[in-house]
C-alpha positions, 0 to 999 in steps of 0.5 A: 722689744719684748724686754722693753714691754715687760719692763714698762709693765713692771714699772707701771704695775709698781707705780699703780700699787704705790698709789695710796687710794685712801687720800682720794675722794670720788667726786662724780660717777655714772653707773649707766643703770638705765637702758637707752640713751645716756643721762642727758644731765651728765652727757652731751654729744659732739655733733658732726665733724668737730675737730682735728680734721678727723674723718669722723662724724659724731652722732648721738645714735651711736651711744647708748646704755645697756646692761650697766655699760655705756656702748659707743659704736663705731660705724662705717657710714658715708655722711655729707658734712652740712658745714662743708666749705670748698677750699676751707681747712676749718 
C-alpha cells in the first residue's frame, strides 16, 4: 500500500512539474482581503438542503473572510427543512 502511495505521489509530482505555466492566463481571482462576508458580486450561497440527498444544510452564516482567507465552518446543528414533503425523494 505504501509503495502504491509513493508511486502515485512521484507520478503526480512529475506531472505537475511538466506543466508549462507560461501558457496559462489568470482569468479570475479573489484575495479575500476584506474581513466579513465574501464579496457578493463574486460569491453566492446554496441555501438549505440542495442536492444529492445530503444531510447538510448550507447557510451564509457559516462562510466569512478573515485575514485574507475564506473560512467555511462546518457546524453540527439540528435544522428543520422547510421544504420537507413526507415520502418525497426530492
